[in-house]
N, C-alpha and C positions, 0 to 999 in steps of 0.2 A: 403061598410059598414064594412066588415070584416077587410080590410086593416086599416081602421080608428082606430079600437079598438086594433089591433095588434100594431100599432104605439104608441097608448096611453099606452098600456101595457109596451112597452119599455121605454116610457117617465117616467112612474111611477117608474119602477125598477131603472132607472138612478137617479131620484130625491131622492129615498130612500137611495140608496147606497152612493150617494154624501153627504147626510145629516149626515149619521152615521160614515163617514170616520174618523173625528177627535176623536171619542170615541174609535176607534180601535188603537190609538196611532201612527197614520201616520201623520208626520209633513206636508207633501204635502197635506194631506187631509183637513187640516185647510183652505187652500186657495181654494181647489177644492169645498169645501162645500158651498162656496159663490155662486156657480152656481147652487145649488140645486133647486131654484125656476124656473130656465129657461126651463127645459123640460116640466113642467106643463104649463107654459105660452105658449110654442110652441103648445102644444096640444089644448089649448083653442083657440088661434089665428088661427090655421090652420084647426082645425076639429070641433070646437064648444064646448059649455060648458059641454055637456054630456060626450064627450071624455075627457075633462079636469078633470071632476069629477071622471070618471073611473081611470084616471091616478093618481089622488090624493089618491083614495082608495088603489090602488096598491102600491103607495109610502108609505102610512101609514102601510100597511101590511108588506112591506119589512122591515121597521124600527122595527116593532113589532117582527119580526123573528130574526133580527140581533142584536137589542138593545132595548128590550121592554120598558125600561124607557123613551126612546126618542120618542116613537110613538105619544104620545099626544102633545109633544113640536113641532114635525114636523107639525102636523095638524094646531096648533094655529099660529106658527111663519112663516111657509113656505106655506103650502097648501092653507089656506084661503086667505092670501094676494095675492098669485100668481093667484088663480082662479078669484078673484074679479078684479084685475088689468087687467088680460087678457081679461075678459068679457068687461070691460069698454073700453078697447082699440079697441075692435073689433065690438062692437054693437052701434046702434044709441043711442045718448044721449037724444035727444028730437025730435021725429019724424024722419025726414031725416037728421037732424043736427047731426054731429059727435062730440064726445068729443075731444076737441083740446088738443095739447101737454101741454099747460099751466095748464088748469084744471086737466088734468091727473096727472101731476107732483105735483100739490097741493093735490090731492087725495093720492099720495104716502106719502107725508109729514104727512097728517092727519092720515093715517093708522099707521105710525111709532109713532106719538104722542099718539094715542089711545093705542097701544101695550105697550109703555113705561109707560104710566100712569096706565094701568092695572097691570103691573108688580110692580110699586111702591105701589099701593093699596094692592096687594096681600101680599107683604113683610110686609107692615104696619100691616095688619090683623094678620099675623103669629106671629109677635113680640110684638104686642100690640100698637105700634106707631112708627113713622119713627125714632125718636131720639133713642129709644131702639134698633131698627134694626140696625141703623148706629153704635151704640156702640158695639153690639154683633158681627156684621160682621167685624168691624174694629179690634176688639180684636183678632178674629181668623186669620185675614190677617196679623196682626202685628206679631203674634207668628210664622206664616209660613215664613214670610220674615226674621225674626231673626234667624230662624234655617237654612236658606239657606246659603251655603258656600260663603264667600266673602261679605256678606251683613252685614255691621257694622254701628254703629251710626256714622254719619258724613261722611261715605265713599261715599255716593251718593250725588246728587245735594242738597238734603235736608235731615235732619234726619228722621228716620223711623217713629218716633212719630208725625212728621209734615206731612210726605208724606201720611201716611195711611188715615187720615181723609179727606185729599184732594182727594185721589183716590176714596174713598167710595162715597163722595158727587158728583164726576164726572161721575160715572158709568152710571146713567140714560142719561146724555147728550151724552156720548160716544155711548151708544146704539142707541139713536135717530139719531146721525150722521151716524153711520154705516148702520142702517136700510134704510135710504133714499138713501144713496150712492149705496148700493148693490142692492136694489129693482129697482132703476132707471136703473142701469147697466144691470140687468137681463132682464128687460122689453125691453130695447133698443136692446139687442142682440137677444132676442126671436123674436122681430118684424122683425129684419134684416134677420134672418133665414127663417121666414115665407115668407118674401118678395122674397128672392132669390129662394125659393122653389115654388113660384107661388101660395102660399096658403093665402096670406094676402088679405082680401076682401075690402081693401081701398087703396087709393093712399098714397104713402109715403109723409109725410108733409115736408115742407122746414123748419127744426127746427130753423135755425138762425132768420127767420122772423116771425115764428108762436109760438115760445116758450115764451109766455107772461103769467105770473101768474095772477090770478084774483086780483082785487084791495082788495078784502076781505082778501087775504093772506098778503098783505102789512099791513093792519090794524092789523091783528092778530100778525104779526111779531113785529110790533112796541109795541103793548101791552105786548107781552111776554117778549120783551127785557127790557121794563120798570119794569115789575114785578120781574125781576131778583134781583132788589134791596130789595125785601121783605125778611123777615127773615124766618128761619126754613123750613118746608115742602113746603111752597108756592114757595120758591126759587128753590127747586128741580123740582117741576112741571113746573115752568116757564122756567127754563134753558133748559130742554129737548125740550119744544115746540120751543123756540127761536133757538136752534141749528138745529132742523129738518127743520124749515122754512128757516133758514140761508143757509143750504145746497141747498134747492130748489132755492133760489135767486142766489146762486153761479152758478147754472146751467144756469139761465137766463142771468147772467153776461157773461158767456162764450159764449152763443149763440149770445149776442150782439157784443162781440169782433170778433167772426167769421163774423158777418154781416158787421161790420165796416171796416174789412180788405179786403173785397171782391174788386177786381179790382186793388189792389196794387201789384206792381211787386215783392215786398219783402214779400208777404203774407205767403208763405211757410216757409220762415226763421223765421218770427215773431211768427207764431203759433208753430213751432217746439221749438223755445226758450221758449215760454210760457209754454208748457207742460213739457219741461225739468225742468223748475224752479218749477212747481207744483210737479213733481215727487221728486225732491231733497229736497225741503223744505216743503213737505206735512205735515200737512194740512194748513200751514200758508197762502199761496197764495190764498186759497179759501175765506179768510176773505176779501181780496181785490176784488175778483170776486163777492162776495155777495154784496159789496158796489156798484159795477158797475151794478149788477142786480136790486138793489133797485133804483138807479138813472134812469135806463132804464124803470122801471115800472112806476115811477113818471112822467117822460117825456122821451118818446122813443128816444133813441140815433141814430136810424137807419132809421126813417120813410122817410127822404128825399132822401135816397139812392135808386138806382134802385133795382128791385126785380128780381134776376136771377132765373134760373131754379133750382129745388130742387136737381138736380144731383150734384151740387157743394156745398159742406158743408161750 
């Protein structure tokens, strides 16, 4: 029991420090902060929700000491999603039935959508409405860019006056994209650490054959994509939902590709080339992967293939 909470103490300290690193002006901290949810998830997966909650309190306290203004942000953006996802990944979903990778990934997307929509609503309340918020934020951003050395009208791909409105309108979708990507990565890493440590209380799923999003997610994705044609604030809400669900379907598409290439002699080379292209052209190849994921969800592309052991990704 003592060791459990000592480890949770360390996890909370690590999460808090990682979260505030960017505010300390450390460039490497921007990338390290992506991993802030992982220690909390490990605490929940390996030692239970109470240990995870203790780690979250320690993390929030660490933030309050190092950067007080970020403590509340840490709780909302990192601690709550990490504890919820860790709990869902480690506990029964309905009786003895476990929450599978597909519904869990859909939950990640739903949490990202809820967070972004909450942020949009909060900003709209502060400024009166979304149009006023976009105008005010865009004005401040435009002044900042124009003061930056080397940033001149026409020097970039598009003029500043055209770039700024596009950037402001894209922020919610970018946040949704980043949230699903980073939370999914953290949950996978945390589960692998718990598995290697012998702390995971369930078998490791064969992701290429079990990562199937619920059909409800497909309907929501189609509806959100169509709603992107709506004007004004409705488009902002719809685009963030479409992007979050699109990233989830991109993961299903990658899982399908892993499944389809099993048994091929050139598999290692094909997958290496695939991830090299994703790295170089990121995020464009994910649009193709999302299309594969949608197709796999409508009519599974791998059902007729043999089901190998989960040790082979």
